[in-house]
N, C-alpha and C positions, 0 to 999 in steps of 0.2 A: 472482598472478592470471593467468588466461589471457585473451587478448584476441582476439576474432574479427577477421577482416580488415576494414579500413576503419572499425573502431569508434573513436568519439571521445566522450569523456564530455561530456554537455551542460552548458554553463555560461552560456548566453546570457541566462538570467533569474536567475542567482545574484547576489545582492547582495554585492559584494566588500568593502563598508565598512559598519560598524555606524552606525546613526543615533544610538544612545545608547551612549556609551563604558562606562557602568556595567552594561550588559546582557551576557549570554553568548549568542553566536550559536547558533542552533538550526536544524537541517535535518531536515525531516520526510520519512520514506520510507514509502510504502504499497506493500506487496507483495501480489500477488493475481493471479487469472486475468484479470479484466477482460474477460469474454466474454459480453456486451459491457460496456463501461464505462457506468455509469449516473449520474444526477444525484446519487445518494447518495454514490458514490465521491468526486465532486468536493466535495460539501457537507461531507464529513468534514474536509477541509482548512480550510474556512472556520470550522467549529465549533472546530477546534483553534486557529486564530488568535485567536478571542475568548477561549478558555480561557487561552491563554498570556499574552495581554495583561492579563487581569484577575487571574491567580493565580500567576504565576511571574516570575522575573527573567531570562527568556530573551527574545531577539528573533529572530523567524523570518527567515531570510535566503534560504530556498529550500524548495520542496516538490517531491518526485519521485514519479512512478508507476513501479513496476518490475514489469512483467508477467512471469509465470512462463514457464519454458521449456516447449516442447511435450512434454518428457520427464516433465512433471508427471502426464500421463495421466488428467486429471480428466474425467469425463463432461461432454459439451457443450463441451469446450475446442476452440475454433477455432485455426487455425494462428497461430503467433506473428506472421507477416507481417501478417495482418488485425488482430490484437489490438493490436499496437504502433501500427499506422496509425490505428486508431480512437481510441486514447489520445492520440496526437499531435493529431488533429483536435480532440478535446475540450479538451485543454490549451491549444492555441494559439488557439482561437477563442472560448473562454469564460473564460479566465483571463489575468492579467497576470504571474503568478509561478510557475505550475506548469510542470514539465518532465517528459519521459518518458525514462527511461534504458533502452535496449534491451539492456544488457549481460547481464542474467539471461535474457532471452527468447531470445536468438540463440545460445545454446550449450547444453551439457548441463546436467542438473539441478544446481542449487546450493541448499544449505541457507540458510535465512533468516539465520543467524548470519554466514555467509560473505558474503551480499549486503550486510549492514550494514558488515562489514569493508571491502568494496569501496568503499562511499561514504566511509567514514572515511579510507581511503587516498587516494582521488582528491581530496578536499577539504582534508584536513589535511596530507597528506604531499606530494602533487603540486602543489597550489595554495598550500600554506603557511598554510592557515587563512583567517580573515576579519580584515581590517584594522580598526583602531579609529581614530576621528578624530584621535587624538594621534600616529598613525603606527606604533604597536605592532600586533602581530598576536595574535589569540586563536584557539585551536582551536575549531572548531564542534562542538557536541554533536549527534550523530546519534541520532535517535529513531524507533522504529517507530510507525506510525499504522495502527490496525486496528479492525475491528468487534468487538463483544463475543463473537462466536463463537470468535475466536482465543483469548481468555483462558480460555474454557471448555475448549478442547482442551488448553491448557497446564496446567490444573489437574487433568486426568485422568491418573492414574498410568500410566506406561509409554508414553504417547503421544510426549512430547518427551524427549529425553535430558537428564539433569541438567546435563551439560556445556553443551549449547546453551541451556538455560533460564538458567543463570548468566551465560552470555556475552551473551544478548539482554537479559535483565531486569537483570542486575547491571552490565554495562558500559555499555549504551546506554539502556535504559528503553523504555517503551511508553505511548502515549496510546490509550486504548480508548474508542470511541464506543458508548455504550449503545444497544441496539436494543430495539424494542418487545417486551415480554413476557420479557425476559432478566433473570434474577436473578444479579447479579454478586457479591453479598456472599460467598457460599460459595466461589466460584471464587477470589476475591481472598484470602480467609482462608487457603486452602490454599497460596497463594504468598506468605505473610506475610513471609518473609525478604527479599523484594524489594519490599515494599509501598511503600517510599519512591520507587521508580522506576516505579510503575504509577499513571498518572493517568487517572481515570475522568471522562469528559465526558458529561453528560446531554444528551439531545436535548430541546430545549424545544418543538420542533415535530416530532412523530413522523413518521418516514419509513421504511417497510418495503419499499421497492422493492429487488429483488434481480435479479441477472443470470439466475438460474434462472427466476424468474417472467417476465422479459422474453422469454427463449427459448421458454417455453411459449406466450406470446401470439403470438410470431412463427410458431411451428409451426401454430397454429390460425388464422392469417391475421388476427389482431386487430391493431389499431393500438397502437403503442408511442410515439407522439409525446407529448411533454411528460413522458415517463419518462426519456428520453435526450436529450442535446443534438441539435438538429435536424440538424447536419451528419453526426452519427453515424448517425441514422436514414436519411438520404439515402444514405450509403455502404452500409449494410446492404441497402437496397432495390436500389441500383444493381448490387450484386454478388450478389444473391440468397442472402445468408447466412442460416443457421439454418432456412430453410424446409424443407429436406430432411434434417434432423438425424436423423429416425427415432424409433422408440419409445424413450422414456426413463422408463419407469415407476419405475425404481430410481435415477433421477438424484439425488434428494435424499440417499438413503443412500450412493450412490456418491461424492457430493461430500464427505460426512463422512469416508469411508474415505480419500479422496485427501488431505484436509487432515491426517489423522492420519499418513499416510505421509510427508508433507512435514515434519511435526514430529519424526519419529523421528531425523532427523539422521544418516542412514547415512554412514559414513565411506567 
């Protein structure tokens, strides 16, 4: 792995010791643009906590937001400096266990598979895993956390490389948060060989807030309070972000194209 100058992997909220020695430690990683981060991005982690507690033998020891690099070239993508800062504000001021890892954001484009390898290396190789109450150490399971639009692109032929799909879904696994109006059955059926590592989490209270909609509101001069954490709204207003983004009639289609490009896993 390449490391930008002054980079340090964040561990200040990583729980280094399991509460239950019979559980397997789990680290959740959400990769995305976060332009800007919304309450739904944060809420995904809380839904995952409930799902893990009720349906698995894992114990979550950390959650990470990993903003994409500026090289992602997605329409409406603000500079990594602002996106990482907004994610840090949201995590530090609204959560007690979420962290932001800037590794992906502050260098060249990195495939999702490589980003997960990075977390695996930092936690299980560099830190030696997670301690158990009896003094032994267990490797943490790294798992991707994402919305249902991700699994839809994964099920589309030719979008993601077979190698990366096997690496992400086979080695690590994914927790998918269902979004309103999405039909996941067909998508998951096409990925049946990795079905045991795909965990679908239903939204009991539907939330369809998206960064794209928030940016549209901001360009129109509409309020976005209570869609984003208040400190993030303040930061956007203080820095005049998104108000001069310009015409983005094709933003939605452009976002889909960008997501596909990220999935192709170019060598």
